N, C-alpha and C positions, 0 to 999 in steps of 0.2 A: 605747122604740122602738129605742134605740141598741143595747142588748144583743142582741135578736133579729137585727138586721141584721149585727152583728159575728159572731154565731154562724154565720149563713148564709154570710157571706164566708169564714169559716175553713173551712167544709165544702167550698166551691167551690175554695179554694186547695189543700186537701188532695187533692181529687179530681184537680186538674190535675197533681199530683206523682205520681200513681199510675202503675204500670207500664202501658205501652201494648202489651205483648206478652202473649200468652196463656200461653206456656211457653218454657222454654229447655232443651230436651233436650241433655244433655251430649255434646260431641264429645270422646270419650276419646282421640282421636289427638293432641289438643293438650294442652299443659301445664295443670295445675290452678293456680288462683290464689286470692288471698284472697276473692274474690267467687264462687268456684266455677269450673267448667269453662266455656270458651266454648260458645256455642250451635251446634248443628248447623244447617245451612241448612234453612229450613222445607220446601223442596222435597224434602228427603231424609228427613223425618220421616214415620213410619208409625204405625199403631195399635199395632204391636208395641213401640214405644218406651214405651207407657203401660201395658203389661201385663208381668207377670213370673211365671215358673213355677218358680223355683229354690228356693223355701222347702220343700225336701224334708227328711225325717229325716236328722239328722247322725250321724256315727260317734262313739259314746260309749265306744269301747274305747281309752281313754287315761288318763293319770294323774289327771285330774279327773272322769272318768266322765261327761263332759258335752260338748255340742257347741253352738256358736253359728253359725247360718247367716244371714249378713247380706243384706239387700237395700238396701245403701247406693248412693250414686251410681256407684261403680265397677262394681257388678253390675246396677244398675237406673238407667240414665242419665236416665229420665224424671223422677226426683225432683229433678234439678238445679235449684237456685234456688227450690224450693218450700218449703223449711224442714221437710221431713218425710222419714222413712225408717222401716224396720221390720226386725226380725230374729226368727228362730225360735230358741228355746232347747229343747234336748232334754237331759234329765237322767235317767241311769240311777239305780237305787237307790243311795243314798249319793253321788250326783253333786253337784258343787259348781261354781258360777261364782265363782272366787275374788274377793277384795276387789279392786275396780278403780274407775276413774273414767272418765267421758266428758267431756273438757274442753269439747266444743263443743255439748252438748245436754242437755236434761232428758229423762227416760225415763218412760214409762208401761208397766207390766208387767201383762198379763192372763193368768191361769192357765186353760189349756184342759183339762188332765187332771192328776190327781195332787195332791200337797200340797207346797208350797214354803215354806220359812222364808226370809224376805227382810228386809233391813234396810239402813239407811244411817247415817252418822255426820255430825253437824253440824260445820261448820268452826270456829265461834267458841268453843264450849265443850265439844265432843266428846260431845254427848248422843247416845245410841244410840236409834234408832227401829226397833223390831223387831216383825215381824208374821208369823204363820202364815197362809198364803193357801191357800184351797181352790178347787176348780173354779168359775170364774166371778168370782173375786175379782180386784181390781186394786190396784196400789200405784204411787205415783209416787216418783221418785228425782231430786231437784233437780240441776241442771247442776253438774258438777265435784266432787260430793261422793262420798266413798268409799262403796261399797255392794257387796252380794253376794246370791247366791241359792243355797239348798241344798235338795236333795230330802230332805224330812224324813218322807216317807211310805214305804210298803212296796211301791209300784209305780212304774213309770217316770212321769216328769212331763214335761208339754209346756206351754210358754208362748210368747207372742208379746210382743215389746217394740217399742213405737213411740217414735220420737225426734223432737225438734224441730229437726232438722238433717238434710240429705242425707248428711252425713259427721260423725257425732257424735264421732269419735275414740275411742281406747281406750288406757288404760294400766293393765295388770294389776300390782298392787303386788308380788306375788311375783316376777314376771318382771323388773320394774324393779330389784329388789334382787339377784336371784340368777341371772339369765340374761344376764350381761354380764361385762365384764373389769375392773370396779371392784375395786381391791385389797381383799382380805379384811380387812386391818388397818384400812382406812378404814371399811368396813362395820361392823366391830366397834365402832369408836369412835362412829359416828353412829347405830347402832341398839341398842347395849348388848347385842348377842347374843354368845354364846360363839363363838370362832373355829372350833372343831371343828364346831359346828352350822352355821355359815355354809358351811364347806367341804362338808359333807354335802349341804346344800340346793343349792349350786352344782353338785355332781356329779349330782344328780337332774335339775336344770332346765337344765343345759347351760352354766353359767357357767364362767369361768376366772379365773386370777390369785388 
């Protein structure tokens, strides 16, 4: 008898700690904080805060032949505090979303059109998990792990990525290394890359020093 009563008490206690607000639409005019943006006044919230029409085709005329169109909290304030967001991925033929991480969220990718080669690297033993995805396939990328997507087909590819955070964060490895002013000599020592190659990559990606 004691165990069922304890279980019921635990459920009641957990329920008492649950949020008493239905939503917290972000007030983007105020500073962001560790818990997200402050909420808009409920009297100013409308149905438009819970709908978004910005996931339109992106411009793939760039060095990576790909485009990522986000619907994170900065674009879609209604996701604030809900632990969700989404992005659209457009990849031209040979397009690539370079190796990158999302420090704040796990990701689920669903392929809508085309063929995408995707993979991630585990952090503890650097195991590669690689998969070719076709229309209707999905793949998960655990939070914080290096991962990538490549259009491995002969036509354009379209995918949607959902995240477990309204702001998953993004760090593209190539940009982190070569689109900055970190001295080339230090990069060479820490990456074991040739100095000439580092300078070439910095010139392409906009880095200096």
